[in-house]
Residue, then its C-alpha position, 0 to 999 in steps of 0.5 A: g500500500t501507499p502511505l497516507v502522507d504520499m496521497v492527496m484528496t482530489c475531486s472531479w466534477n465530470g464523474t471519474v477521479p483519475n488514478c483513484a481506486l475507490p472514488v466516492s460520489i457526493e450529491g447535494i452540495q450547494l454553492q453561495g455567491a456564484k453559479w455553475q454554468n457550462g462546467s465551471l464557476c460563473d458570476l451571478s446575475t442580479d436575478d439569480p438565487s444566492w444559493v445554487r445546487m452544484p452537480d454531483l461530484s466524485i472525490g478520492w485519494v490519489q498518490n501525489d505523483k499521479l495527481q492530474e492537476e486541473d485549473g480551478v479555484a480551491v473553494p472551502t466546503y462546510i458541513t452546514k450553511s452556518r459555516e461553523t465546521l470546515l470539511c475540506e477545500l474542493k477545487v472547482p473549475c473556472p474559466a481559464g485565466e480567471v482563477d485570481s478573480w475568484i480569490l479574495p485579497 
């Protein structure tokens, strides 16, 4: 087996986690302050709801040297909407060149 220190948790928004032996599917995640459109984060319009349901995703542990990095922004994920307990950060795709615009200074 591979030591845990040599592994990293990653996610996939398109169904499969490359190089992951046992991915887990998650549904029902909600996003505040942005929306999901055409496979990536987008700004909200004035008539959009502030909370939107995200598509199902898969998460899993992969070896550091087999991780296939994709462009995206690390989004904090909490247990509840009250944001009292941080669960993890999930990398969410965003349009190329826009990663910095999603990060608060």
